[in-house]
N, C-alpha and C positions, 0 to 999 in steps of 0.2 A: 529551454530545450531539454529534452529526455533521450534516454537510449536504454534499450533492454539487452541484457546480458544473460545468457542461460548457462549456469554452472552445473556441477555434477548434481547437486541436490536440491537447488533452487533456482529461481529466476530473480534478477535484479532489475529494478526501474530507477534508474539514476537521473536525478534532475540536477540541472546547472543553471546559472543566471537568473532571470526572473521567471517565476512561475505563477501563471494566472489560471483562471477557471478553465478557459479553453484548452490549455495545455494539460490539465489534469484530466479531463475527458478524453482528449486525444491519447494520452498515455494508457488510459482504462481501455479504450477501444483497441489499441495496439496490443495489449497484454491478453485481452480476451481472445484475439485471433491467433495468438502464439500456440503453436501446436502441443507445446509442453504444459501450458497453463493449467489445464484440469487435473495435472498429475504432480506437479512440484509446487511447494511452498513459495512465497515470493517475499522479497524485501524491497521496500520503497524508501530511497534514500534522498533526504533533502538537505544534505550537508552543505553548508556554504552558499546556498541560494537564496534569493529574495522571494518570499511567499506573498503573493499579492491576490489572495482569495479570501472569501468570508465563509463563516461557519454555515451559513445558508447553502453555498456551493458544495460544501461536505456532505450535508443532508442529502442532497440531490445525486451526489456520486454514489452514496450508499443505495438510494433508491435504484439506481442504475445496476449497481451490483447485484441486488437482490433479483432484479427483474431478468438480468441477462446471465446469471451465474450457470455454467455447465451442469446439467442435470446428473450426469455421471462421474462428477469430479471427485477424485480421492484427496486432493490436498487438504491440509488442516489448519495451516497457519499463514498469516500475513504480519511481518514485522514493519514498522514505520520508524526510520531513523531521522533524527533532526539534531541540529548543532546548537540551537539557542533554547533557552528556557520557555520564552513565549511560543515558538513553533511546537516545542515538546508538549506545552500545556495544550495547545490546539489538537495535537496529535493524540493525547490521552482523552480529550473530549470527543474526537472521532471514534476512537476505539470503544468508548462507553456507549456512543449512539449505535455503533455496529452490534454491541452486545445486546442492547435494548431491542434490536430489530431481528434478533435469534438467526444471524446468517449462519450458514453451513460450515463457517470456519471461524477460528479465534484470531483477533488481531490484537497487537500489544505495541506500545510505543517505547522506544529506546533513544538515548542519548549516545550510546556507544555502540558502534558497527559490530564489534567482536561478541558482544553480549547478544545482539539481535541474532547473528549467525549461529550462536551457540544454542539460543532458544529454539531457532528453526529446526535444529538438528535433534533436539531432545524429544523423548517420547510424549 
């Protein structure tokens, strides 16, 4: 399950329970239609959830981001927060793949939500 919260300066996508590929794609679709998405940085939080998806689905997710990213977006960053070393390693690989695709924004993986929020707010 996921839910989206809009804060003053960023949007949070927060996952709980078991997260599979279908749920990842549903969350991406939901944030794409959020009216503030083109203008606010985002944080994707995978703390305490069970991730049940592969690196292949992560690449497909990046392809979807690239294809449907808003043309006039001004957002610059997406943080990914995980709570286990294995999920953090997957998130780092995902961010490296995103960098290789030269997306219009920067992605970075964190294991501490407060560090991620500080990074989102930095220039």
